[in-house]
N, C-alpha and C positions, 0 to 999 in steps of 0.2 A: 672537368673540361666541358661537359654538357651544360652544367649550370652557368659557369662564367661565360661560356661562348654565347649563350642566348640572352642571359640576364645582364651581363656586364658586372664589373666589380662592385659598384655601389649596391645594385639590387641583390647580388649574390650575398654580400655581407649582411644586407637587411634580411634576406631569407634565413641565413644562418642564425641571426640574432632572434628572429621570431621563432624559428624551430627550437632553438636551444632555450629560449625563454619558456616555451610550453613544456619542453622536456625537463628543464630545471625545476619548475614548479611541481611537475609530476614526480620527479625524483625525490623531492623533499617529502611529498605525501607517502611515497613508497617506503622511504626510510622510516618515517614515523610509524606506519602500520607494521612494518617488518620488525621493529624493535619494541612492539607492545605486547609480545607474547610469542609462544612457540608457533613456528610456521611448519606447514606440512606440504605435500606435493600439490602443485596447481598454481603456484606463483600468484599472479594478479587475481586469478579467479578465486583462489583460497582467501586472499585478503578481502576481496569485495564481498564474497558470499558470507564470510564470518562477520563482516561489518554491517552490511546492508540487508542481510537475510537471503533466503534461498531464491526468491523471485528475481531480485536484481542480480545476485550472484550467478544463478543459472543462465539467465539471458545474456549477461555480459560474458560469461564463460563461453557460450556458443559463439558470440561475436569475436572474442579473443582467439578462440580456436580457428575460426575462419580467417582472421587476420594473419595468424601464423602460417596457416596453410597457404594462403595467397602469397604471403611473404616468401615462403620457401619456393613456391613456383616462380615467383619473380626473380629470385636469385639464381635459380636453375636456368631460366631463360637468359639472364644476363651472362651466365657462364657459357651457354650455348653460343650467344653472340660473340663472345671472346674467342671461343674455339674455332668457330666458322671464320672469324676475321683472321685468325692465325693460320689455319690449315684448309680453309675452304677454297674451292676452285673459283677464281675471279669471275664476276659477272660477264657474260658474253662469250666465255670459253667453254667448250664441250669437254675438254680433257685438261687435267691438271698437270702441273710440272713441279718437280722438287717436292717440297713439303705440302704444297697446296693440292691436296688429293681428295678432300671431302666435298661431295656434291652438295649444292645448296638448293633447297626447296622447303616448302612448309612441312611436308611429311618427313623429309630427311632430318630437319631440325627438331621435329617432334621425337624422332627416333633417338637423336643425340641426347635430348633432354631426358628421355626415359632411361637411357643407359646411365647418365650421371645421377639421376634420382635413385636408381637402383643401388649405386655406390653409397649414397647417403643412407639408404635404408639398411644396408649391410652394417655400416658403422653403428647406426642407432640400435639395431637388433642385438648387437654384442653387449651394449649397455652403456651407462653413463660414464663409467670409468675410462673405457677406451675413447669415448667422445671427448672427455676432459683432456686426456693425453694428446689426442689428435689436435684439438683446438690450441693447446699450448704450443705444439710444434708449428701449427699454422701461424700463431702469433709471432713466433720467432722469425718465420719466413717473411711475414708481412712487414715486421719491423726492419728487417734487413733490406727489403725492397724499398721501403719508404726512405731509408737512409741513402740508398744509391740514387733514388729519384731526386732527393734534395741536392745531392752532390752534382747530379747531371745538369741541373739548371745553371750551375756556375761553371762546370767543366766543359760542356758541349759548346762548340762553336756554332755560329749562325748557319743554318742549312735550309734548303727547300725540301718539302715533303710532298711527293706526288700522291694524290688521293684518288683512288678508283671508285667511282660511284655507279650504282645501277641506273640505267636510263632506258626505258622501254624494254626492248628485248636484248639490248646490249649494255654497254657501259660507257661512261665518259670520265675523263681525268681532269681534276682540278689541282692547283698547286697551293699548298699551305706553307707557311713560313715559321721557322723558329728563329727569332731575331736576336736571341740573347737579351740581356737587360737593356731595354730601350724605352726612353721617355715617350717617344711617339707611339710605340705599341701600347704602352700603359694608358695613354690618353685616348687612343682609339677604342680601348676595351673598358673604359670607365662606365659608359652608358649602356643601356639595353639595345639589343639588336636581334629581336626574336625572328627566327626563320622557320623553315620546314624541317622536321625531324626526318632524316634520310632513312631511318629504319621503318617508320610507319607512314610517312607521307603526310602527316598532320602538322598544321601550323601550331607552333608553340606560343604560350602566353605565360604570364607570371604564375598563374595558378597551376597550369600543367607542369611547368618546370619545378615549382615548389613541391608538387605531388611526387615527382620522381626523386627530388633531392631528399625529401623527408624520410623516404624509405631507408636511406643510409644512416639515419639517426635512431631508428627504432630498436636498436640492439640493447637499449637500456633495460629492457625487460628480460633479456637473456639470462641474467643472473637470478632474478626472482622466479623465472619459470623453472629453474633447477632447484627450487627451495627444498624439495623433498630429497634431493641427492646431496645437499651440502651438509657438512658436519655441524657448522654453526651459522645457520642462515641469518640470524639476527645480527651477527657480527660481520659476516662476509658481504651481505647484500648492500648495506649503506656504503662501506668503504670501496668495494669494487665498483659499484654503480656510479658514485660521485667521481671517482678517479677516471673511469671510462668517459664520462661526459666531458669533464674538463680537458682531458687529453685529446679527444676527437674534435672538440670545438677549436682548440688551438691549431691542430693539424689542418683542419678544413680551411680556416681563415688564412693560414700561412700558404697552403697550396693555391688557394684562390688568388692571392696577391702575386705569387711567383708565376702562375700561368698567365695572368693578365699582363704582366710586365715582360714576358718573353715570347708569347705565341700570338700570332695574328688571329682574327676572328674566324677566318676560313678554316684554319687548322682546328680550332676549338669546336666549331659547329659541324664540320664534315667528317671528322675522324675522331671517334671516341676512344680509340686506342693509340692516340698520338704519343703517349708517354713512352711506349715501346720504341718509337722512331727516334726519340731524342735522348734515350738512356745511354749511359756509357756501357751498359751490359744488357742489351735488349732481352735475351732469354729470361733473365731474372725477373723482369717486369711481368712477362707472360706468366711465369710461375706464381708471382705474387697475386696477379688478378685471379688466376684459377684458385689459389689457396683462399683468398678472401671471400670470393663468391661461394666456394664450396663450404667454407666454414659457416657463412651466414645461412646457407640453405639447410645445412645440418642443424644449426641452432634453432631455426624456425620449425623444422620437422620434429625435433625432439621436444621443443616447447609445446607444439600442438598436441603431441602424444601425451605429455604429462597433464595438460589441461583436460583432454578427453578422458584420461584415466581418472582424474579427480572428479569429473562430472559423473562418470559411471559409478564410482565408489560411493558418491553421495546419494545415489538413487533418485535424482531429481527427475529423470526422464524414464524411470521404470525399466521395462524390458528393452526399450529401444537401444540402450547403450550397455546392456548386460554383457555382451561379448567383450567389450573393452575392459572389463574388470580382470580378465585373465592375465596372469604374470608368469614369468619364468621362475625357475628355482631360486635364482638370485634376486628376485623382486623386480626385474625389468618388465614393464607393461608391454609385452610383445604384441598383443592383439591391438592395443591402442596405437602402437607404432605402425602396424600394418594398415589399420583403418585410415590413419592420417596420411600414409603414403598413397593409398588409393584416391583420397580426395585431392591431394596435390597433383596426382597424375591426371585427374579430370581437368584441373585448372590449367595444366600445360597446353591443353587444346586451344587456349586463347592465342597462342602463337608468338606474341611480341611482348617484351618487358614493359614498354611504355603504355601498352593497352590496359594492363591491370593495375598500374601504379596508383591511379586515382582511387580505385576501390580499396586497395590495401591501406593507403594513407587515411582514408575515411574511417575504416575499421579501427586502425590504431588510435586515431584521434578520439574516437568514441570511447575506446577502452581507457585512454589516459584521462579523459574527462570524468569517467566514472570512478577511477582511482582517486582523483581529487575530490569527487563528491563524497566518497566513502570517508576520507580523512576529515573533510569539512563536517560531515554529519557527526562523526565521533567527537570532534572538537566542540561543536555547538551543543551536543547532548550533555556535555559537562559531567560525564559519568566518572565516578571516582576511580574506576579501574582502568581508565584510559590514561596510562602513565608511560608513554614511550621514552626510552632512554635517549633517543635522538630528539633534541628540542629545537632545532633550527627551522621551525616552520610556525606559521600562524594561520588563522582562518583566512587572512587576506591572501596568502600565497595559494591556498586551495581555490579560492574564488577566482583569482587571476588565471590560474591554470584552467579552470572550467571555461571561463570566458574566452581565453585564447584558443582552446580546442574547438569550441562551438563556432567561433568566427571563422577560423581557417577551414573547418569542414565545409561550410557553405560557400566560402570563396573558391575553394578548389573545385567542388562539383555540387551545386545545389540539388541535382537529381539524386546523386549517390547518397548525399547526406540525408535527404528526406526519406529515401528508400531504406537506408540503414536504421533511421529512427523509427520508421513504421514497422520494420521487422523486429526491432527491439521491443516495441510496444506490444506486438503480437505475442512474443515470447513471454513478456512480463505477465500478460493476461492469462496465457495458457498455464504458466507455472503457478500463478496465484490460485487458479481454480482446480488444477489437476495434481500439483505436486503434494506429497505428504508433508505434514508439519515437521519441523526440525527442532533440535535442541541447541542450536548455535546461539540463540539470542537474536532479537530483531532490533536494529537501530531505530526503527520507526517507533517502537514502544518507548525507548529512552527519549526520543524527540517529542513524542506526544506528552509524556510525563512532564518534560521540561516546560512545554508550552501551556499545558493545562494548569500546572502549578502557578505559572505567571498570571494567567487569565483569571484563575480563581481568586488570587489576591486582589485583582482589579475589580472583581465582582462585589461591589459594596452594597450591603443590605440596606444601608441608610439612604440609598438612592433609588430604592424600589418605587415603582409607580403603578397604580392600578391599571393604567393603559397597557402595560407590558406584563400583566399577571399571566401566569400559566399554571396549570395543575401540576403538582409535584407529589407523586403517589407513593405511599407505603402500603403495599398489599401484604397482609399477614396470611401466610399459607401454612396449614398444619401438616398436610401431606400433598405434594404436587399430583399424586395419582388421581385425587378427587377434585382437582382445581384447574385442570388444563384449559378449559374454556373460559373460566374466570380470569386466568392470567392473560389470555389473549384479548379478552374484552377490555380489561383495564389498560392494556397496551394501546388500544384504540382511543381510550379516554385521556391519555396523558398529554396529547397535543404538543409534542416536542419538548415536554418537560421531563423532570427527573422521575424515574420509575425504579423503585426498590422492592424486591421480593424479600420479605422478612420472615424469619422462622425462629421459634423459641424451642429450645431443647430443655426438657425438665430434668436436669441433673445438677449435682453439686461437684464443682471442680475439686474441692478439698478431698473428696473420697475417690478421685480418679487418678490414675497414673499419668495421664496426658490429656490434652485437649481433644475431646471427641468430635469437634466441629471440623477440624482440618481435613480428615478423610472425606467428609461430606461435601466439602467445598467444590470439588471437581464435578460431582454429580449434579449439583445445582447449576454450575456454569454450563455443563453439557446440556442440561434441560433448557436453559436460556437460548443456547445455540440451536437446538433442535426445534424449539417452538418459534424461533425467529422473532423474538421480542427484544426490544432495546431496554434491557433492565440490568440493574446491579443486584447483587445478592448480599444480604446482611443477616448473619446467623448469630445467635446469642444463647448463652446458658443462663437459666434463672430458676429459682425455686418454684415459681408459678408463672402461668401464661401472662397474667396481668403485670407482674413485675418485668417480664421480658419485653412486653410491648412498650411499657414506660421507658425501658432502656433504649429501645430502638427509636422511639420518638425523640428522645433527648440526644442520641448520638449519631443517628443515621445522617448521611450527607456530610458536606464540608463547606464551610464559608457560606456563600449566598445560595448554595444548592442544598437545601434541606427540605424534607417532605413537609408539605402544608396540608395534606389530605390523607387521612387514614381510611383504608378500605378493608372491610371484614366480610367474611361469609356470614350467612344468617345462621342463628342458633335455633335449630329445630331438631326433630326426631328422625329426619330423613336419613336412611342408610346411604353412606357415600358410595358412588360407583366409580370404577376405575376408568377415568377419561383418557389416560395415556394409552391404554391398550387399544382404544378406538380412534386415537388421534392419527391423522394422515402421516404425520412425521414419524410415527412408530409402527405403522402397519405395512410398510414396504416389505416385500419378500426378502430383500437383501439386508434389512436392518433388524437387528435384535435390540432388546431393551437393556442396555448395559448399566442403566442408572440404578444406584444402590438405595432406592427408597423402600421403606418397609411396606408390607401389605396394608390395605385400608382397614379401618376399624370395623369389626363385625357388629351386628345389631345388638348383641348381648353384652358387648364390651362397654364399660362406663367411659364417659367423655373425660377429657383432660381438664376441662374447666366447667364450673357450674354456671347456671343462668345468672346468678347474682354477680359472679366475677365477669361474665361477658358484658353485662350492662355497665359494670364498673369501668371496663376498658373504654366504653363509649364516653362515659362521664369524664374519665381522665383526659381523653383526647380533647374534649371540648374545653376543659379547664386550661389545657395547654394551648388553646386557641388554634386547634387543628380542625379542619373540616372533616366530616365523617360520612362515609358511604357504607351502607349495609346492602350486600348483594344476595338476593334470594333466587334460587333455582336458575342461576346463570349457567349451570352445567347442562341444562336442558335446551339452551340456546344453540341451535345449529345455524351459525352465522352464514355459512356457505349456502345452505338451503334457503334461508330467509332472503338473501340478497340475489339468489339465482332464480327465484320463482317468478311467475308471470309479471311482466312489467306494468300491467294495469290490473288492480291498483298496485302502486309500489309499496314496499314494506313501510310500516308506520312506527313512529316513536311517540308514545303517549306521555304527556307531561301534566301532572296535577300539582300546580304550585300553591296549593292551599293546605293548611294543616287540617286534615280530615278528623283528627282527634280533638281539635279545638274549634268547633264550628262557631263559637261565640267570639272568636278573635281572628277570624279568617281575613288575612290580608294578602295581596298579590305583589306588594312592592317592598316587603321587608327584606332584610339581608339574606335570610335563608331561601326565600322564594327566588330571589335574583340569582343566587348561587345555583339553585336547582335548574333554572332556565339556562344558565351558562353551561352547566355540565351536559345538558341535553343538546345544546347547540354545538359544543365541542365534539360530541360523538357524531353528530350529523356532518361535521367538517372533515372527519376522518375519511380517507380515500375509499375504504370499503363500505362506508355508510352514506355516501353522497346521494345515492338514489332514494334513500329513505326520506319520508316526509314527517315533519314535526306537527303534532296535533296537540293544541293547548286547551285544556278543559277549564271553563269558567263556571264555577258553581254559583247559581243565582237562586234567590228566594222571591216569592210572589210579592209584588209591590216595591221591589228594591231597585227599580229603574235599570233593568238588565242591559238595555242598549247603551245607556250612558257608561256602565261599567265596561261593556265590551269595547266601546270607542276609546275609553281611557287605557285599557289594556293594549289595544291595537296601536295607539300612539306610543306607548312604552316600548313595544316590540320594534316599532319603526325607529325610535331613538337609539335602540340597542342594536340595530341592523340585524335582527333575528327574523328569519322568514318562517312563519308558522301559521297553520290554520287554526282559528279560534272556534271552539264549539261550546255553545251554552248548554249547561246541564242543570235542569231544575232539581233541587234536592230538598224541597219542603218536607217530603215524606220522611227523609232521613233525619233532618234536624229536629223534626217533631218528636222523634224518639229520644233525642238528647234533652229537650226541654221538659219532657215528662218526668224528669228526676225531681227530687224535692228542692232543687236549687232555686227555682223560681221561674216566672213567665218570661217570655222574650223581651217584653218591654220593661221589666223590673230593673232593680239596681244591679250594677255589674258585680259579678261574683268576685270573691277574694282572689287576688292574683291575676285577674283578667287584664288589668292595665299595666302589667309589669313590662318593663323595657326588654328589648330583645337580648341585651347583654347580661341579664340576670340568669342565675343558674337554678332558681327555684322552679319546681314543677308546678303547673297551675293547680290551684286548690280544688277544682272540680274534676280532676283526672280520675280520682277514685270513684266518681259518680258516673263516669262514662260506662254505660252498660255494654255487655257483650252483644245485646240485641242491636244497639246502635252501631257498634263496630262492624257487625256482620252485614248490616244494611249498607254501610259505607263501602264495604268490600263488594257487595252485590252491585252497587251503583258503578263502581269502577269496572267490574267484570262485564257489565251489560253493554259497554261502549264498543261497538263493532265497526269495522272488522278488527279481529284480534291483532294487536301490534306485535312487533318483534321484541320490544322491550318497553317497560313502563318506568317512569321516574315519579316517585312519590315523596312527599314532604315527611321528613323524620323529625318528630318533636324531641325536645330535650328530655333526658331521663329525669325522674323526680329527685328532689334533694334528699328525701327520706329514703335511705337505702333499703328499708323494709318493703318499699313499693316496687323494687326492681323486678321481681318475678311478675307482678301484675302488669307492669309496663311492657315487658317482653311478651306476655300473653296477648296484650292488645295489638302489638305489632304483628304477631303471628296470625291473629284473626284477620287483621286488615289486609294482609298480603296472601292469605290462603287461596290457592288455586289460581293466582293471577299469572302464573308463568314467570318468565324472566323479569325480575323487578329490582329496582335500585332505590333504596330509601336514602334520602340526601338531607344532611343538615350542614349549612354553611355558617361560618362565624366571621368571615372576612369579606370586605367589599371586593368584588371581582369584575364589575362591569363599569364601563365608562362611555360617556357620550361625547367626550372631547376628541379633538384631532390627535 
């Protein structure tokens, strides 16, 4: 009567259509999820949390709990209005007469509501079995009342109905009419005629009337809320829910038509209990109203308690809901029922049904939208295990349900909708950061996998362009305990590229009962989380480290995301130090080190690979066209201290883009030098290193026009958009030591191999003649440049083609970098810079 009285028949039918369209789409999603596996207590919360994960599930669980709590209060207030309408002292009279003996005021009505809510509490405390029996009895009563009402529309003769309304301190009387079936009455009630709600004094509109009407349709979740108490929820929920939706939709439309054809608008707007006045047996209508509202109040109360119990049992909110876990001997969550009752009691202070109708509707619409979202996510994830036996849904129905819920939320009350979404977002963030991890499975992982697979297939390596090149690192780690700072440093070097931590375990799978790498995987992933680096982990078994690195270079990555740069620690005699024990992520008093990594190698323990094998790994990587970085003493780099120290001068990054072991072929614009410049620039672009300054050292000889070389290098830096300070370094005294070898004077013929192209793998012929004295002088030249930098980048020459020279090659690198502090030796084989747009 309230709906058709204010909205008219056309708009009432439109409201029913919109409401049941939203409900219908949601019911399809509920049925799909309910038939995709075993259901437990919690209904919609259980479905959403197991589909979307604990963050969404917990936040929506709280919203759904509040929706049921407010819904229970709403129905109790509706029952109070019905009781006061039947037995209350008429407005303007101090004493009642006959059955009208109940005083009317805010506090008295709160008292009546409290008593009725206590009755609901008693039923719910007994348990779900007595509730089910009570609701079945109520269903029979309501069905009987509905039958008498339908008969009354045909059997009752036209009558006038006096309506007593409150007016200031007294009351006034208006006359409504039951005209019987009349074309004139029907025509008068076709259009809208919004007026003032006599219970609240507020002007009604389409959205406010829809908000009240929608609460009569929210019972679709009553069955799913009882999922933990049903014997066969996957069987009962779809059949019961769909039957209830179809039945109530037909009844609402039929009643709307009958009311509009027989009752004038005054009767419909001013007397919400008019059915009692036109019934052939008025007391039965009163009983039906009481039974229906009491049933709905109990349904929402027991639904709220089951949701609260499920939330408490899942430990998403820790100790805050610990009390709600307690149950009776029969399994009834009595403490959850009592806590829900207390919250409903608080909501009763709002006073009037229509006051909270908008909030309740907003909460329910938000929950329905999320149920549709859960089903949509499961459908879009295309997981093989999503096989619901209910197949009458598609992703289109889910999307339509979400859109309908969101639109109606903001049409009803933009403020309530915005506040509800804001509250939901706060809950999401709180649960994301505070709740423990779950074993339910995260739909986000399935969706991410689905999208990543699709985009990896679209990532075509044939369309790569140097403009969009980025470093994709494979860092080989023997034991993370001695490589924590190196792992962090390479994370700064990756520039949003791929980063893989590689590890080789020297074992033979043929002699083992199972794969020894699987138990280690969790420790490595925990390490990545603790160090807060964006890296993947790739472990392999191999008979030697060299074979293992080859495997990882060949197999790491996928599609267009494969490592293009190999990073190795330096091969020297330094005893490794446990960096994890000193790392801030592992030094908190609350944190222990749960990682299962073995202790570091002692000084007397032999290494797992030889010097020859180490250089062979570098040679293998270059043959496979991978860039190579050798990092020495990076564990001594205290990045936090370097970047925190005095702002003047800022920390420096020294760059030596010349091959110090090949002074006879020193070039600044070859592929390797440009790659070295690029890596130094990438480090400087990292957020933590933006305060650092690049210093580029240009080695010049007397009579070689140093200013022209400097200008040429400055123009190169300008073209590459690299900001760096250029410093000229005379090195005649150093190169003189090189030319003192039997190879010949500086102006003589070029030595064998000096004109080799960059792409060849042959080591320069004069390498064996580079003396230790020369290398030490080059080392001293680098070391003398002050102030001392945070890190140095040096040119890494190719290993010699003759494998017998590998130890000599490594010895020269050790001399060159001795005492320099954190140093990165770089050799690039691919073009990585571009001057194009």
